[in-house]
Residue frames as qw, qx, qy, qz and C-alpha x, y, z in Angstrom:
[[0.745, -0.183, 0.073, 0.637, 52.98, 2.89, 77.51],
 [0.067, 0.912, 0.057, -0.402, 54.14, 6.44, 77.19],
 [0.631, 0.754, -0.145, 0.112, 56.23, 7.92, 74.34],
 [0.136, -0.780, 0.584, -0.180, 59.23, 8.29, 76.61],
 [0.709, -0.277, 0.640, -0.109, 59.10, 4.64, 77.56],
 [0.870, 0.448, 0.204, 0.026, 58.77, 3.51, 73.96],
 [0.350, 0.857, -0.348, 0.147, 61.83, 5.63, 73.10],
 [0.319, -0.645, 0.673, -0.170, 63.88, 4.01, 75.89],
 [0.867, 0.071, 0.477, -0.121, 62.70, 0.55, 74.87],
 [0.716, 0.696, 0.004, 0.046, 63.91, 1.19, 71.33],
 [0.057, 0.856, -0.484, 0.173, 67.24, 2.43, 72.58],
 [0.625, -0.414, 0.647, -0.138, 67.79, -0.67, 74.58],
 [0.887, 0.304, 0.346, -0.040, 66.93, -2.87, 71.70],
 [0.568, 0.774, -0.241, 0.143, 69.34, -1.10, 69.33],
 [0.212, -0.748, 0.600, -0.190, 71.98, -1.36, 72.02],
 [0.765, -0.177, 0.606, -0.129, 71.41, -5.12, 72.37],
 [0.812, 0.566, 0.137, 0.042, 71.62, -5.60, 68.57],
 [0.403, 0.816, -0.382, 0.159, 75.08, -3.92, 68.51],
 [0.458, -0.604, 0.637, -0.141, 76.53, -6.04, 71.23],
 [0.450, 0.319, -0.798, -0.244, 78.18, -9.23, 69.75],
 [0.850, -0.295, -0.268, -0.346, 76.34, -12.51, 70.71],
 [0.761, 0.094, -0.535, 0.353, 79.44, -13.95, 72.13],
 [0.046, 0.342, -0.405, 0.847, 79.78, -11.03, 74.75],
 [0.666, -0.299, 0.013, -0.684, 76.24, -11.47, 75.80],
 [0.869, -0.024, -0.493, -0.035, 76.98, -15.25, 76.00],
 [0.574, 0.168, -0.559, 0.574, 79.97, -14.81, 78.26],
 [0.239, -0.331, 0.281, -0.869, 78.14, -12.30, 80.46],
 [0.800, -0.253, -0.128, -0.528, 75.24, -14.74, 80.99],
 [0.827, 0.065, -0.518, 0.206, 77.69, -17.66, 81.70],
 [0.320, 0.237, -0.547, 0.737, 79.38, -15.61, 84.27],
 [0.529, -0.316, 0.136, -0.776, 76.13, -14.72, 85.93],
 [0.899, -0.129, -0.309, -0.283, 75.09, -18.35, 85.90],
 [0.708, 0.131, -0.565, 0.403, 78.44, -19.54, 87.48],
 [0.005, 0.312, -0.448, 0.838, 78.21, -16.92, 90.21],
 [0.650, -0.252, -0.021, -0.717, 74.64, -18.08, 90.85],
 [0.949, -0.105, -0.252, -0.160, 75.30, -21.72, 91.15],
 [0.360, 0.541, -0.623, 0.436, 78.73, -21.43, 92.81],
 [0.417, -0.421, 0.529, -0.607, 77.51, -21.70, 96.39],
 [0.918, 0.020, 0.099, -0.384, 75.63, -24.94, 95.43],
 [0.760, 0.455, -0.432, 0.167, 78.73, -26.31, 93.72],
 [0.134, 0.585, -0.605, 0.523, 80.74, -25.49, 96.74],
 [0.713, -0.258, 0.393, -0.521, 78.32, -27.30, 99.09],
 [0.968, 0.192, -0.085, -0.136, 78.44, -30.31, 96.94],
 [0.547, 0.520, -0.530, 0.386, 82.35, -30.24, 97.00],
 [0.175, -0.513, 0.583, -0.605, 82.34, -29.71, 100.77],
 [0.888, -0.146, 0.169, -0.402, 80.05, -32.72, 101.31],
 [0.952, 0.255, -0.150, 0.075, 82.85, -34.84, 99.85],
 [0.350, 0.586, -0.506, 0.527, 85.80, -33.44, 101.95],
 [0.574, -0.397, -0.584, 0.415, 86.89, -33.87, 105.58],
 [0.196, -0.928, -0.282, 0.144, 86.60, -31.06, 107.93],
 [0.503, -0.543, 0.243, 0.627, 90.24, -30.14, 107.58],
 [0.354, 0.126, 0.588, 0.717, 90.21, -29.82, 103.90],
 [0.033, 0.809, 0.561, 0.173, 86.86, -27.98, 103.91],
 [0.236, -0.933, -0.077, 0.260, 88.61, -25.04, 105.80],
 [0.404, -0.552, 0.417, 0.598, 92.16, -25.15, 104.31],
 [0.467, 0.274, 0.666, 0.514, 91.05, -25.93, 100.58],
 [0.031, 0.318, -0.093, -0.943, 89.55, -22.37, 100.15],
 [0.594, 0.438, 0.077, -0.671, 87.37, -22.12, 97.07],
 [0.119, 0.299, -0.876, -0.359, 88.71, -25.20, 95.43],
 [0.770, 0.037, -0.007, -0.638, 85.85, -27.47, 94.19],
 [0.808, 0.213, -0.542, -0.092, 87.69, -30.63, 93.42],
 [0.688, -0.656, 0.263, -0.164, 88.30, -32.50, 96.65],
 [0.094, 0.614, -0.784, 0.001, 91.80, -34.22, 97.16],
 [0.076, 0.008, -0.996, 0.040, 90.02, -37.22, 98.54],
 [0.517, -0.303, -0.395, -0.696, 86.39, -38.15, 98.11],
 [0.115, -0.065, 0.791, -0.598, 84.92, -38.79, 101.69],
 [0.479, -0.266, -0.617, -0.565, 81.74, -40.70, 100.78],
 [0.377, -0.267, -0.782, 0.417, 81.49, -41.50, 104.53],
 [0.095, 0.041, 0.181, -0.978, 80.04, -38.03, 105.02],
 [0.562, -0.100, -0.353, -0.741, 76.70, -39.13, 103.40],
 [0.619, -0.111, -0.777, 0.024, 76.71, -42.26, 105.41],
 [0.217, -0.183, -0.613, 0.738, 77.22, -40.53, 108.72],
 [0.304, 0.011, -0.006, -0.952, 74.52, -37.94, 107.71],
 [0.623, -0.114, -0.514, -0.578, 71.99, -40.66, 106.73],
 [0.726, -0.264, -0.633, 0.047, 72.51, -43.19, 109.60],
 [0.456, -0.154, -0.537, 0.693, 74.28, -41.58, 112.51],
 [0.091, 0.027, 0.123, -0.988, 72.48, -38.21, 112.26],
 [0.314, 0.449, 0.794, -0.264, 69.07, -40.04, 111.39],
 [0.163, 0.360, -0.226, -0.890, 68.54, -38.00, 108.19],
 [0.138, -0.135, -0.892, -0.409, 66.71, -40.95, 106.69],
 [0.121, -0.599, -0.754, 0.240, 63.95, -40.62, 109.27],
 [0.002, -0.563, -0.093, 0.821, 64.08, -36.72, 108.99],
 [0.115, 0.156, -0.579, -0.792, 63.67, -37.01, 105.25],
 [0.165, -0.387, -0.894, -0.158, 60.55, -39.37, 105.55],
 [0.090, -0.650, -0.535, 0.532, 58.96, -36.87, 108.04],
 [0.018, 0.454, -0.162, -0.876, 59.80, -33.97, 105.82],
 [0.063, -0.063, -0.792, -0.604, 58.32, -35.66, 102.68],
 [0.140, -0.537, -0.829, 0.061, 55.08, -36.69, 104.56],
 [0.098, -0.666, -0.381, 0.635, 54.64, -33.22, 106.13],
 [0.010, 0.411, -0.294, -0.863, 55.44, -31.33, 102.95],
 [0.079, -0.153, -0.811, -0.559, 53.26, -33.40, 100.55],
 [0.124, -0.641, -0.743, 0.145, 50.21, -33.26, 102.81],
 [0.111, -0.635, -0.165, 0.747, 50.71, -29.49, 103.35],
 [0.008, 0.158, -0.545, -0.823, 50.98, -28.83, 99.53],
 [0.095, -0.408, -0.859, -0.294, 47.78, -30.85, 98.88],
 [0.146, -0.712, -0.612, 0.313, 45.82, -28.88, 101.59],
 [0.144, -0.563, 0.048, 0.812, 47.20, -25.44, 100.64],
 [0.024, -0.080, 0.631, 0.771, 46.70, -25.90, 97.00],
 [0.143, -0.566, -0.768, -0.264, 42.90, -26.97, 97.23],
 [0.201, -0.745, -0.453, 0.445, 42.25, -24.22, 99.87],
 [0.119, -0.495, 0.190, 0.840, 43.96, -21.48, 97.97],
 [0.032, 0.145, 0.773, 0.617, 42.44, -22.68, 94.70],
 [0.113, -0.638, -0.755, -0.099, 38.88, -22.48, 96.10],
 [0.193, -0.726, -0.295, 0.590, 39.41, -19.19, 97.88],
 [0.175, -0.310, 0.419, 0.835, 40.91, -17.68, 94.63],
 [0.003, 0.280, 0.804, 0.525, 38.00, -18.98, 92.59],
 [0.140, -0.730, -0.646, 0.175, 35.38, -17.66, 94.77],
 [0.164, -0.716, -0.061, 0.675, 36.92, -14.22, 95.01],
 [0.123, -0.219, 0.547, 0.798, 37.47, -14.11, 91.21],
 [0.093, -0.237, -0.820, -0.512, 34.12, -15.44, 90.02],
 [0.280, -0.703, -0.652, -0.056, 31.49, -14.39, 92.61],
 [0.044, 0.412, -0.144, 0.899, 30.67, -10.99, 93.92],
 [0.500, -0.602, -0.621, 0.044, 29.28, -10.87, 97.39],
 [0.231, -0.930, -0.056, -0.280, 29.05, -8.19, 100.18],
 [0.573, -0.733, 0.365, 0.041, 32.43, -7.48, 101.68],
 [0.933, 0.193, 0.141, 0.271, 34.44, -9.30, 98.94],
 [0.449, 0.727, -0.156, 0.496, 36.66, -6.34, 98.14],
 [0.345, -0.798, 0.359, -0.339, 37.24, -5.65, 101.77],
 [0.943, -0.186, 0.272, 0.035, 38.21, -9.34, 102.28],
 [0.799, 0.441, 0.004, 0.410, 40.67, -9.14, 99.42],
 [0.083, 0.849, -0.225, 0.470, 42.05, -5.85, 100.87],
 [0.649, -0.641, 0.352, -0.209, 42.57, -7.55, 104.24],
 [0.963, 0.095, 0.147, 0.203, 44.38, -10.48, 102.55],
 [0.578, 0.646, -0.100, 0.488, 46.67, -8.18, 100.86],
 [0.281, -0.845, 0.248, -0.382, 47.37, -6.32, 104.12],
 [0.875, -0.407, 0.259, 0.035, 48.47, -9.59, 105.78],
 [0.838, 0.374, -0.121, 0.379, 51.36, -9.79, 103.39],
 [0.198, 0.699, -0.354, 0.589, 53.14, -7.07, 105.40],
 [0.741, -0.576, 0.194, -0.284, 52.61, -9.07, 108.82],
 [0.112, 0.585, -0.796, 0.110, 55.84, -10.80, 109.79],
 [0.765, -0.036, -0.617, -0.180, 55.57, -14.54, 110.05],
 [0.380, 0.083, -0.737, 0.553, 57.18, -14.66, 113.43],
 [0.307, -0.187, 0.291, -0.887, 54.15, -12.86, 114.98],
 [0.800, -0.082, -0.237, -0.545, 51.81, -15.67, 114.30],
 [0.545, 0.173, -0.812, 0.116, 53.92, -18.43, 115.88],
 [0.089, -0.101, 0.711, -0.690, 53.04, -17.78, 119.54],
 [0.660, 0.074, 0.256, -0.703, 49.11, -18.01, 118.94],
 [0.778, 0.223, -0.490, -0.324, 49.49, -20.95, 116.62],
 [0.392, 0.252, -0.824, 0.324, 51.39, -22.82, 119.18],
 [0.286, -0.051, 0.586, -0.756, 49.08, -21.81, 121.99],
 [0.782, 0.148, -0.062, -0.603, 46.02, -23.11, 120.01],
 [0.687, 0.280, -0.667, -0.063, 47.88, -26.29, 119.07],
 [0.117, 0.192, -0.815, 0.535, 48.65, -26.91, 122.82],
 [0.504, 0.024, 0.401, -0.764, 45.06, -26.44, 123.73],
 [0.844, 0.223, -0.154, -0.463, 43.97, -28.97, 121.07],
 [0.774, -0.338, 0.532, 0.063, 46.66, -31.40, 122.09],
 [0.810, 0.584, -0.004, 0.062, 48.26, -31.27, 118.59],
 [0.029, 0.848, -0.528, 0.037, 51.80, -30.65, 119.75],
 [0.276, -0.431, 0.856, 0.063, 54.42, -33.34, 119.24],
 [0.674, 0.333, 0.656, -0.061, 52.60, -34.82, 116.32],
 [0.276, 0.029, 0.592, 0.757, 53.05, -34.78, 112.51],
 [0.030, 0.675, 0.689, 0.262, 49.36, -34.04, 112.21],
 [0.204, -0.893, -0.239, 0.323, 49.57, -30.87, 114.35],
 [0.289, -0.437, 0.384, 0.760, 52.77, -29.65, 112.47],
 [0.223, 0.315, 0.704, 0.597, 50.90, -30.26, 109.08],
 [0.041, -0.833, -0.546, -0.078, 47.73, -28.32, 110.27],
 [0.350, -0.771, -0.069, 0.528, 50.06, -25.55, 111.55],
 [0.313, -0.257, 0.520, 0.752, 52.11, -25.31, 108.39],
 [0.108, 0.380, 0.733, 0.554, 49.02, -25.36, 106.16],
 [0.132, -0.784, -0.562, 0.228, 46.86, -23.00, 108.35],
 [0.261, -0.401, 0.057, 0.876, 48.74, -19.90, 107.22],
 [0.418, 0.679, 0.180, -0.576, 47.05, -17.28, 104.82],
 [0.539, 0.027, 0.640, 0.547, 49.34, -18.09, 101.80],
 [0.305, 0.770, 0.240, -0.507, 48.00, -14.85, 100.25],
 [0.039, 0.559, -0.569, -0.602, 50.35, -15.00, 97.30],
 [0.125, 0.052, 0.954, 0.268, 48.91, -18.27, 96.22],
 [0.275, 0.631, 0.675, -0.267, 45.40, -17.04, 96.54],
 [0.221, 0.779, -0.034, -0.586, 46.12, -13.96, 94.41],
 [0.032, -0.270, 0.811, 0.519, 47.89, -16.21, 91.73],
 [0.172, 0.370, 0.910, 0.075, 44.58, -18.11, 91.50],
 [0.145, 0.752, 0.396, -0.506, 42.60, -14.98, 91.73],
 [0.129, 0.646, -0.363, -0.659, 44.33, -13.42, 88.73],
 [0.032, -0.112, 0.886, 0.449, 44.27, -16.55, 86.66],
 [0.160, 0.457, 0.870, -0.094, 40.52, -17.40, 87.26],
 [0.210, 0.696, 0.205, -0.656, 39.40, -13.74, 86.39],
 [0.194, 0.509, -0.506, -0.669, 40.59, -14.14, 82.81],
 [0.128, 0.109, 0.961, 0.219, 38.83, -17.42, 82.07],
 [0.331, -0.164, -0.402, -0.838, 35.64, -16.86, 80.02],
 [0.489, -0.017, 0.592, -0.640, 32.36, -17.32, 82.00],
 [0.744, 0.224, -0.343, -0.528, 30.89, -19.26, 78.98],
 [0.451, 0.220, -0.863, 0.064, 32.69, -22.31, 80.40],
 [0.147, 0.044, 0.758, -0.634, 31.04, -22.21, 83.80],
 [0.588, 0.239, 0.098, -0.766, 27.63, -21.55, 82.04],
 [0.644, 0.246, -0.636, -0.347, 28.12, -24.61, 79.86],
 [0.280, 0.093, -0.904, 0.310, 28.81, -26.63, 82.83],
 [0.331, 0.156, 0.493, -0.790, 25.78, -25.36, 84.65],
 [0.688, 0.235, -0.266, -0.633, 23.61, -26.17, 81.52],
 [0.603, 0.159, -0.778, -0.082, 24.96, -29.80, 81.76],
 [0.768, -0.516, -0.329, -0.189, 23.77, -30.04, 85.33],
 [0.686, 0.076, -0.452, 0.566, 27.02, -29.52, 87.17],
 [0.382, -0.890, -0.249, 0.012, 26.99, -27.78, 90.49],
 [0.053, -0.942, 0.329, -0.051, 29.69, -25.68, 92.20],
 [0.604, -0.491, 0.613, 0.131, 31.97, -28.59, 93.28],
 [0.782, 0.253, 0.497, 0.278, 31.83, -30.40, 90.00],
 [0.420, 0.884, 0.066, 0.195, 32.34, -27.19, 87.96],
 [0.282, -0.886, 0.369, 0.015, 35.29, -26.37, 90.11],
 [0.598, -0.394, 0.684, 0.142, 37.11, -29.72, 90.13],
 [0.720, 0.258, 0.604, 0.224, 36.13, -30.80, 86.68],
 [0.439, 0.809, 0.257, 0.297, 36.43, -27.55, 84.56],
 [0.008, 0.971, -0.144, 0.189, 38.10, -24.68, 86.33],
 [0.580, -0.684, 0.420, 0.142, 40.89, -26.43, 88.34],
 [0.805, 0.147, 0.431, 0.380, 42.21, -28.47, 85.35],
 [0.420, 0.844, 0.093, 0.319, 42.42, -25.14, 83.40],
 [0.145, -0.938, 0.247, -0.197, 44.49, -23.66, 86.09],
 [0.957, 0.015, -0.092, 0.274, 47.17, -26.37, 85.95],
 [0.528, 0.498, -0.221, 0.651, 50.01, -23.89, 85.53],
 [0.297, -0.689, 0.200, -0.630, 48.99, -21.86, 88.50],
 [0.920, -0.360, -0.020, -0.153, 48.62, -25.24, 90.47],
 [0.859, 0.209, -0.182, 0.430, 52.16, -26.09, 89.57],
 [0.184, 0.603, -0.259, 0.732, 53.47, -22.74, 90.64],
 [0.525, -0.634, 0.225, -0.522, 51.68, -22.70, 93.94],
 [0.974, -0.220, -0.056, 0.005, 52.78, -26.37, 94.59],
 [0.737, 0.284, -0.224, 0.571, 56.37, -25.64, 93.96],
 [0.044, -0.649, 0.226, -0.725, 56.25, -22.39, 96.16],
 [0.756, -0.519, 0.044, -0.395, 54.49, -24.28, 98.86],
 [0.968, -0.011, -0.170, 0.187, 56.88, -27.20, 98.69],
 [0.463, 0.426, -0.346, 0.696, 59.93, -24.96, 99.05],
 [0.284, -0.622, 0.170, -0.710, 58.38, -23.00, 101.86],
 [0.864, -0.398, 0.060, -0.302, 57.30, -26.06, 103.79],
 [0.911, 0.165, -0.240, 0.293, 60.49, -27.94, 103.11],
 [0.418, 0.387, -0.344, 0.747, 62.62, -25.19, 104.57],
 [0.492, -0.732, -0.093, -0.462, 60.36, -24.30, 107.46],
 [0.450, 0.231, -0.665, 0.550, 62.24, -24.22, 110.82],
 [0.188, -0.282, 0.478, -0.810, 60.52, -22.46, 113.59],
 [0.780, -0.148, 0.045, -0.606, 57.20, -24.34, 113.61],
 [0.879, 0.105, -0.464, 0.032, 58.81, -27.82, 113.11],
 [0.289, 0.355, -0.625, 0.632, 61.35, -26.81, 115.92],
 [0.376, -0.271, 0.441, -0.769, 58.64, -26.08, 118.35],
 [0.849, 0.001, -0.114, -0.515, 56.52, -28.99, 117.42],
 [0.884, 0.140, -0.427, 0.128, 59.33, -31.49, 117.86],
 [0.181, -0.754, 0.473, -0.420, 60.91, -30.16, 121.16],
 [0.570, -0.351, 0.667, -0.328, 60.17, -33.30, 123.03],
 [0.887, 0.259, 0.380, -0.034, 59.88, -35.73, 120.00],
 [0.156, -0.630, 0.549, 0.527, 63.29, -35.65, 118.22],
 [0.426, 0.125, 0.845, 0.298, 62.07, -38.67, 115.96],
 [0.373, 0.754, 0.540, 0.010, 59.62, -36.17, 114.32],
 [0.122, -0.678, 0.206, 0.695, 62.15, -33.62, 113.25],
 [0.696, 0.708, 0.121, 0.024, 62.29, -32.46, 109.60],
 [0.771, 0.274, -0.007, 0.574, 65.55, -31.97, 107.70],
 [0.124, 0.770, -0.086, 0.620, 65.73, -28.30, 108.56],
 [0.600, -0.716, 0.209, -0.290, 65.57, -28.97, 112.20],
 [0.977, -0.129, 0.048, 0.162, 67.76, -32.06, 111.91],
 [0.525, 0.655, -0.244, 0.486, 70.72, -29.92, 110.82],
 [0.333, -0.786, 0.358, -0.379, 71.18, -29.17, 114.59],
 [0.963, -0.254, 0.092, 0.015, 72.29, -32.80, 115.06],
 [0.774, 0.401, -0.112, 0.476, 75.69, -31.78, 113.57],
 [0.027, 0.711, -0.306, 0.633, 76.35, -29.08, 116.03],
 [0.729, -0.275, -0.547, 0.305, 77.85, -30.45, 119.19],
 [0.417, -0.887, -0.149, 0.132, 78.77, -28.81, 122.49],
 [0.474, -0.648, 0.321, 0.502, 82.50, -28.55, 121.55],
 [0.207, -0.234, 0.670, 0.674, 82.65, -29.05, 117.78],
 [0.640, 0.501, 0.133, -0.567, 80.59, -28.91, 114.64],
 [0.589, 0.028, 0.737, 0.329, 80.63, -31.64, 111.85],
 [0.239, 0.622, -0.128, -0.735, 80.68, -29.25, 108.93],
 [0.186, 0.237, -0.805, -0.510, 81.32, -31.85, 106.24],
 [0.023, 0.302, 0.953, -0.029, 78.59, -34.07, 107.51],
 [0.246, 0.663, 0.361, -0.608, 76.16, -30.86, 107.57],
 [0.196, 0.492, -0.465, -0.709, 77.19, -30.22, 103.96],
 [0.106, -0.025, -0.952, -0.285, 76.31, -33.75, 102.96],
 [0.119, 0.516, 0.771, -0.354, 72.85, -33.34, 104.82],
 [0.218, 0.610, 0.085, -0.757, 72.38, -30.13, 103.06],
 [0.181, 0.257, -0.745, -0.588, 72.91, -31.79, 99.66],
 [0.024, -0.243, -0.970, 0.013, 70.46, -34.57, 100.60],
 [0.123, 0.586, 0.566, -0.567, 67.82, -32.04, 101.66],
 [0.204, 0.584, -0.168, -0.767, 68.15, -29.77, 98.61],
 [0.086, -0.066, 0.881, 0.461, 67.93, -32.69, 95.80],
 [0.195, 0.498, 0.844, -0.027, 64.26, -33.25, 96.12],
 [0.166, 0.796, 0.222, -0.538, 63.49, -29.54, 95.56],
 [0.005, -0.519, 0.554, 0.651, 65.77, -29.29, 92.70],
 [0.135, 0.098, 0.935, 0.314, 64.31, -32.42, 91.06],
 [0.189, 0.696, 0.633, -0.282, 60.69, -31.08, 91.61],
 [0.094, 0.766, -0.051, -0.634, 61.56, -27.80, 90.05],
 [0.075, -0.305, 0.747, 0.586, 63.16, -29.38, 87.00],
 [0.115, 0.356, 0.914, 0.156, 59.86, -31.35, 86.26],
 [0.027, 0.770, 0.608, -0.188, 57.62, -28.37, 86.97],
 [0.242, -0.388, 0.075, 0.886, 59.57, -25.48, 85.75],
 [0.002, 0.206, 0.561, 0.801, 57.54, -24.98, 82.56],
 [0.287, -0.704, -0.633, -0.146, 54.17, -25.00, 84.44],
 [0.426, -0.586, -0.311, 0.615, 55.87, -22.76, 87.08],
 [0.169, -0.161, 0.221, 0.947, 56.81, -19.98, 84.46],
 [0.137, -0.378, -0.663, -0.631, 53.47, -20.34, 82.78],
 [0.375, -0.675, -0.611, 0.171, 51.65, -19.89, 86.08],
 [0.312, -0.546, -0.137, 0.765, 53.54, -16.74, 87.07],
 [0.091, -0.036, 0.415, 0.904, 53.19, -15.16, 83.58],
 [0.218, -0.473, -0.745, -0.416, 49.58, -16.06, 83.27],
 [0.327, -0.710, -0.545, 0.303, 48.69, -14.54, 86.63],
 [0.262, -0.457, 0.030, 0.850, 50.74, -11.35, 86.05],
 [0.043, 0.166, 0.586, 0.792, 49.30, -10.90, 82.52],
 [0.187, -0.622, -0.738, -0.182, 45.79, -10.87, 84.05]]
């Protein structure tokens, strides 16, 4: 850190000490309210009828609680089935991606082989390739393998991406682990697979939680691939594709769509609440390295 940067940091610290704590608290509360207001509004809209949803403006408290919106979303729009499809697809994809990215990051971080740096550079370069460019070849290969219109094909397509960010997280975390741990495992007679799954992967639990959360959110919200894979099989739709069930030829059921949105976002929020500590530790640990 340069001397100029140190001076700037000291000035910021002195400025923060001069600001009363209650002003900082009010500022943070205001930011938090602005951040969560769209979610609160969606929750409120899911309990209103379509008329009140548009005439009520930004009012959060409904005049009448319309619980039928959730029943209509769950039963009439078949969101119960879509939710099961999404859970199965997401959980299996998270498992495949986590194991695949963990092994790739471990090999790149702990082993030196010809072309390893070039391979790592190519991975980083793929971060700048738009996701939409890969849909056509993925769908074409899936059609040739007769994997279209199946959950298995959708899972393979969703988990077959590069997931470079996850690999780099594992790469950064494994690089800072002392080699003595691996050497001790080898002395005890452990091979590559046992060393990885019994020693290295448990140590990388914070990164695993981070990758699991990021992959869960990405897969849960995926739209284009599930849409293509369920064109002729509506019963295999995921929640993101199932939102189209509320859009008709002449009208849109906005309150039912809001209720479906709340249903679809609850699992993500619950997962993040349970794994937020590991999520932060994984990000900070990988960046620190």
